C-alpha positions as CSV (number, residue, x, y, z in Angstrom):
1,M,124.2,50.8,46.0
2,Q,123.5,53.6,43.6
3,T,120.5,55.7,44.6
4,S,119.4,57.0,41.2
5,T,119.5,55.5,37.7
6,T,118.7,57.1,34.4
7,L,116.2,55.0,32.3
8,Q,115.2,55.5,28.7
9,L,111.6,55.2,27.6
10,A,111.3,52.7,24.7
11,Q,108.6,51.8,22.2
12,R,105.1,51.7,23.7
13,G,106.3,53.3,27.0
14,L,108.5,50.3,28.1
15,I,111.4,50.8,30.5
16,T,114.1,48.3,31.4
17,L,115.3,48.0,35.0
18,P,119.0,47.5,35.2
19,K,120.0,43.9,35.9
20,P,121.8,44.7,39.2
21,L,118.4,46.1,40.5
22,R,116.5,43.1,39.3
23,D,119.0,40.8,40.9
24,E,119.1,42.7,44.2
25,Y,115.3,42.6,44.6
26,G,114.7,39.3,43.0
27,L,112.6,40.7,40.2
28,N,111.7,38.4,37.4
29,P,109.8,38.8,34.1
30,G,106.0,39.0,34.8
31,D,106.4,40.4,38.4
32,T,104.1,43.2,39.3
33,L,105.4,46.6,40.4
34,T,103.5,49.5,41.9
35,L,104.0,53.0,40.3
36,I,103.0,56.0,42.4
37,D,102.9,59.4,40.9
38,L,103.7,62.1,43.4
39,G,103.1,65.1,41.2
40,G,105.6,64.2,38.6
41,V,108.0,62.3,40.9
42,F,107.5,58.6,40.2
43,V,108.1,55.9,42.8
44,L,108.4,52.4,41.5
45,S,108.1,49.7,44.1
46,P,108.2,45.9,44.1
47,Y,105.7,46.0,46.9
48,P,101.9,46.4,46.7
49,S,100.7,49.9,47.5
50,Q,99.3,50.4,51.0
51,I,98.0,53.9,50.3
52,D,94.4,53.0,49.9
53,Q,94.3,50.9,53.1
54,I,96.2,53.6,55.1
55,T,93.9,56.3,53.7
56,A,90.8,54.3,54.7
57,R,92.1,53.7,58.2
58,I,92.9,57.4,58.7
59,S,89.5,58.5,57.3
60,E,87.8,56.0,59.7
61,R,89.6,57.2,62.7
62,L,89.1,60.9,61.9
63,S,85.4,60.2,61.2
64,E,85.1,58.5,64.7
65,R,86.4,61.8,66.2
66,G,83.8,63.8,64.2
67,E,86.3,65.2,61.7
68,T,85.4,65.7,58.0
69,L,87.4,66.2,54.9
70,E,86.3,69.8,54.9
71,S,87.5,70.4,58.5
72,M,90.8,68.8,57.7
73,L,91.3,70.9,54.6
74,A,90.4,74.0,56.5
75,A,93.0,73.2,59.1
76,L,95.6,72.5,56.4
77,R,94.9,75.9,54.8
78,E,95.3,77.6,58.2
79,V,98.6,75.9,58.9
80,R,99.8,76.7,55.4
81,E,98.8,80.4,55.8
82,E,100.6,80.6,59.2
83,Y,103.7,79.0,57.6
84,G,103.6,81.5,54.8
85,R,103.5,84.4,57.3
86,E,106.4,83.0,59.3
87,G,108.6,82.6,56.2
């Protein structure tokens, strides 16, 4: 199967998925798709997004360990700085 396809944006922002993709995944008119924007890279999935549920579970587990968003962001900045020095 082809891994990328060029689509054209039509009136009112509509796009058409190629028939082979619709057939392969059993997509029909009226089906709901999930669009995730990863900073300008769009992921279109026939499955419901699990991001909110996963985020909530991670947050709950980190909170149980006494972690906060601020401590996680601080750790991320430290790792990013170390990575920058190594490069």
